[in-house]
C-alpha positions as CSV (number, residue, x, y, z in Angstrom):
1,M,-90.1,-132.8,-178.4
2,K,-87.9,-134.7,-175.9
3,K,-86.0,-137.9,-176.9
4,D,-85.6,-140.8,-174.5
5,L,-81.8,-141.3,-173.9
6,G,-82.2,-144.3,-171.6
7,V,-80.6,-144.5,-168.2
8,K,-77.5,-142.3,-168.1
9,P,-75.7,-140.4,-165.2
10,Y,-76.6,-137.1,-166.9
11,V,-76.3,-134.4,-164.4
12,F,-74.5,-131.2,-165.2
13,P,-72.2,-129.8,-164.0
14,M,-70.3,-132.5,-162.2
15,P,-67.5,-131.5,-159.9
16,V,-63.9,-132.4,-160.6
17,L,-62.7,-133.5,-157.2
18,M,-59.1,-134.4,-156.3
19,I,-59.1,-136.9,-153.4
20,S,-55.7,-137.1,-151.7
21,T,-54.6,-139.8,-149.4
22,Y,-51.5,-141.4,-148.0
23,G,-50.7,-145.0,-148.8
24,E,-49.3,-147.5,-146.2
25,D,-45.8,-146.4,-147.2
26,G,-46.6,-142.7,-146.7
27,K,-46.7,-142.0,-150.4
28,V,-49.1,-139.4,-151.7
29,D,-51.9,-140.7,-153.9
30,V,-54.3,-138.4,-155.7
31,M,-57.4,-139.5,-157.5
32,N,-59.7,-137.5,-159.9
33,M,-63.4,-138.2,-159.4
34,A,-66.7,-136.7,-160.2
35,W,-69.0,-139.0,-158.2
36,G,-69.1,-137.0,-155.0
37,G,-70.1,-133.7,-153.3
38,I,-71.5,-132.0,-150.3
39,C,-74.2,-134.0,-148.5
40,A,-74.6,-131.8,-145.3
41,S,-73.2,-128.6,-144.0
42,N,-70.1,-130.3,-142.7
43,M,-70.1,-133.5,-144.7
44,V,-69.0,-134.8,-148.1
45,S,-70.1,-138.0,-149.8
46,L,-67.9,-140.0,-152.2
47,N,-68.7,-143.0,-154.3
48,I,-65.5,-144.8,-155.4
49,G,-64.7,-148.1,-157.0
50,E,-63.3,-150.4,-154.3
51,D,-60.4,-151.4,-156.6
52,H,-58.9,-147.9,-156.4
53,K,-55.7,-147.3,-154.3
54,T,-57.6,-144.3,-152.8
55,S,-60.3,-146.7,-151.4
56,E,-57.6,-148.9,-149.7
57,N,-55.9,-145.8,-148.3
58,I,-59.1,-144.3,-146.9
59,K,-59.8,-147.6,-145.2
60,K,-56.4,-147.7,-143.6
61,R,-55.9,-144.0,-142.7
62,G,-59.5,-142.9,-142.0
63,A,-58.8,-139.5,-143.6
64,F,-58.5,-137.7,-147.0
65,T,-58.4,-134.2,-148.4
66,L,-60.7,-133.1,-151.1
67,S,-59.4,-130.4,-153.4
68,I,-60.8,-128.3,-156.3
69,A,-58.3,-128.3,-159.2
70,D,-57.9,-125.2,-161.2
71,I,-57.4,-124.7,-164.9
72,P,-53.6,-124.1,-164.6
73,H,-53.3,-127.6,-163.2
74,I,-55.8,-129.3,-165.5
75,E,-53.2,-131.6,-167.1
76,A,-52.2,-133.0,-163.7
77,A,-55.8,-133.2,-162.6
78,D,-56.8,-135.2,-165.6
79,F,-53.7,-137.4,-165.3
80,F,-54.9,-138.3,-161.7
81,G,-58.0,-139.8,-163.4
82,I,-56.1,-141.7,-166.0
83,A,-53.3,-143.2,-164.0
84,S,-53.7,-145.8,-161.3
85,G,-51.8,-145.7,-158.0
86,N,-52.1,-149.5,-158.0
87,S,-49.8,-149.8,-161.1
88,M,-47.8,-146.6,-161.1
89,A,-45.6,-146.1,-158.1
90,D,-44.5,-142.6,-159.1
91,K,-48.0,-141.3,-160.1
92,F,-47.9,-138.2,-157.9
93,E,-44.2,-137.5,-158.6
94,R,-44.8,-137.4,-162.3
95,T,-47.0,-134.3,-162.1
96,G,-44.3,-132.1,-160.4
97,L,-46.9,-131.0,-157.8
98,T,-46.0,-130.7,-154.1
99,A,-47.9,-131.9,-151.0
100,V,-47.6,-131.2,-147.3
101,K,-49.2,-133.1,-144.5
102,S,-52.5,-131.7,-143.3
103,E,-52.4,-130.3,-139.8
104,K,-55.9,-131.7,-139.0
105,V,-56.1,-135.1,-140.7
106,D,-53.8,-137.9,-141.8
107,A,-53.8,-136.9,-145.4
108,P,-51.8,-134.7,-147.8
109,V,-52.7,-131.2,-149.0
110,V,-51.6,-130.6,-152.6
111,E,-50.2,-127.1,-152.4
112,E,-51.0,-126.1,-156.0
113,F,-54.8,-126.7,-155.7
114,P,-56.5,-123.4,-154.5
115,L,-59.1,-124.9,-152.3
116,T,-58.9,-128.0,-150.0
117,L,-61.3,-129.6,-147.6
118,E,-59.6,-131.7,-144.8
119,C,-61.9,-134.6,-144.0
120,K,-62.0,-137.4,-141.5
121,V,-63.9,-140.6,-142.4
122,V,-67.1,-141.1,-140.4
123,E,-68.4,-143.9,-142.5
124,A,-67.0,-146.1,-145.2
125,K,-68.8,-149.2,-146.5
126,N,-69.3,-151.3,-149.6
127,E,-72.7,-150.8,-151.2
128,R,-74.1,-152.4,-154.2
129,Y,-73.3,-149.3,-156.1
130,G,-69.7,-148.9,-154.9
131,F,-67.5,-148.0,-152.0
132,H,-69.4,-145.2,-150.2
133,V,-67.4,-142.8,-148.0
134,I,-68.8,-140.1,-145.8
135,G,-66.3,-137.6,-144.6
136,E,-66.6,-134.9,-142.0
137,I,-65.1,-131.6,-143.0
138,V,-62.8,-130.6,-140.1
139,G,-61.0,-127.7,-142.0
140,V,-61.0,-125.8,-145.2
141,L,-57.8,-124.3,-146.7
142,A,-57.9,-121.6,-149.4
143,E,-55.2,-119.7,-151.2
144,E,-55.6,-116.0,-150.4
145,S,-55.6,-115.2,-154.1
146,V,-59.1,-116.8,-154.4
147,L,-60.7,-114.9,-151.5
148,D,-62.7,-111.7,-151.8
149,E,-62.4,-108.7,-149.6
150,K,-64.6,-110.4,-146.9
151,G,-62.4,-113.5,-146.8
152,K,-64.9,-115.7,-148.7
153,V,-64.0,-117.8,-151.7
154,D,-64.8,-115.9,-154.9
155,P,-65.7,-118.5,-157.6
156,T,-64.5,-116.1,-160.4
157,K,-61.0,-116.2,-158.8
158,L,-61.1,-120.0,-158.2
159,N,-60.5,-120.7,-161.9
160,A,-62.2,-124.1,-161.4
161,F,-63.5,-126.4,-164.1
162,V,-66.3,-129.0,-164.2
163,F,-66.8,-132.3,-165.9
164,D,-69.6,-133.1,-168.4
165,Q,-71.0,-136.6,-168.3
166,F,-72.4,-136.2,-171.8
167,Q,-69.2,-136.0,-173.8
168,S,-66.5,-136.3,-171.1
169,G,-65.3,-132.8,-171.4
170,Y,-64.0,-130.2,-169.0
171,Y,-65.6,-126.7,-168.9
172,A,-64.4,-123.5,-167.3
173,I,-66.8,-121.9,-164.8
174,G,-66.9,-118.6,-163.1
175,E,-69.4,-116.2,-164.7
176,K,-72.1,-115.1,-162.1
177,V,-75.6,-115.1,-163.7
178,G,-77.8,-114.6,-160.6
179,Q,-78.0,-114.5,-156.8
180,A,-79.4,-117.5,-154.9
181,W,-82.5,-116.8,-152.9
182,S,-83.0,-113.5,-154.6
183,T,-83.2,-113.9,-158.4
184,G,-86.5,-115.8,-158.1
185,A,-88.0,-113.5,-155.4
186,P,-90.2,-111.6,-157.8
187,L,-92.2,-114.8,-158.4
188,M,-93.1,-114.9,-154.6
189,K,-95.5,-111.9,-155.1
């Protein structure tokens, strides 16, 4: 028997996304968020509170990078969700991470994160449910250590983790349990 839990944002897994931007002063700002993802083959969608430093930076710079954090950097990744760039001037510096300017957009690339999407803003507007940003992916950077022999990202090497909306936990991912568009094929007969 199912129990009614009311209205909750219960989808699992949720990504742990690191949004990196530059502030007006050129300082690196990184925000941890789960309310976003791929919305088309070359587009990402983010829903951010407008009061975040990241929202202000996106409006002014028209660009951001979106990285997948790995387990070795989980402490910094979680910190980016706790600390506010509005009240902590040395937020990025406290983590000891390093960043370089993207070659394709006006945003930083955090070197320690293994996978980064470089995005230019194509739409940013306030909606009743938050500050909604659509970004066009103009480049993808991956550490060679997370690539397979064909040059594709290998999720088992990515060492990524996901967020659970139920109990606010982080969970490691990586075990392959099936093949998309193949595992269910026997039911087509």
